[in-house]
N, C-alpha and C positions, 0 to 999 in steps of 0.2 A: 560138105559143100564142094561140089565138083566144078564150080564156075570161077574159082579164084586160083590163080597160079602165080608163082614167082620164079624168076631166074636170075640169080646173082652168082656169078662164077668167081671163084677164087683166082686172083692173079698175084703172084708173089712180087712182081715188080710194081713199085709205086713211085709217083712223081713227087719230088720234094717241093717243087714250085706249086703244084696243085694243092699241096697241103696248106700252103699260105693263102692261095687264092680262094679256097673254099670258105674261109672265115669272112673274107670281104664279100664273096658271092652270097653268103647267108643273110646279110643285112637286108638287101632289097627283097630277097626271096621270102624271108619271114614276114615282112610287111605285107607283101602280096598274098601270101597264104593266110595271114590273119584276116584280111578283108574278104578274101574268097571264102574263108571258113564261116564268116558271118552270113554271107550269101547262101552257102551250102546248108547251113543250119536252118535258115528261113525256108529254103527249098524242101528240106526234110520235113518240116512242119506242114507245109502246103501239101506235100506228097502224102503225108499221113491222113490229112483230111480228104484229099482226093480219093484215096483208096477207101476210106470210111464211107464216103457218100456215093462214089461212082463204081466202086468194086473193081477198079483196075488202076494200073500205074500210068502216070503221065510221062511220056518219053523225054521231054525237055528237062523236067525236074530230075528224072533219073540220070540223065547225062551230066547235069551240073554236079550232083552229089558224087557220081562215079569219077568224074574228072578231078574233083577235089581230093578224093581218097587216093587216086593214082598219083597225083602230083605230090601229095604229102608223103606218100610211101617212097617215091623217087628221091625227094629231098632228104628224107631220113636216112636212106641207104647211102646217099652221097655224103651227108654231113657226118655220119657215124663211121666213115672210113671204109665202107664195104666196097665202094667203087670209085673210080676217078671220072666216071661219065657224068658230066654236069647236067642237071635237069634244067629246062627252060625256066626263066623267072616268071613269065606270064604263061599260064597253061593254055592249051589249044583245045577248045570245045569241039572243033570239027573232026578231030581224030577219034573221038569216042564213039 
């Protein structure tokens, strides 16, 4: 698959304060991701039927599922201590 890429650079220096903040940051982020995951799952099902009957993808449904996957990936990288770059709590659909 040539369309998926990741870039997580190793940085030896890490912030101790950020280590504490990330657990507090995780609470609202997990709640938003849970709700957004339900919406993305519904979009996935609608996309499946759209492809089945129309033979092509819907751009909006594609953007919602893609945004969810990117946001979940960013949160996982942050929470699993791979980066100190905090992801936004509420994802932005316009950037996709």
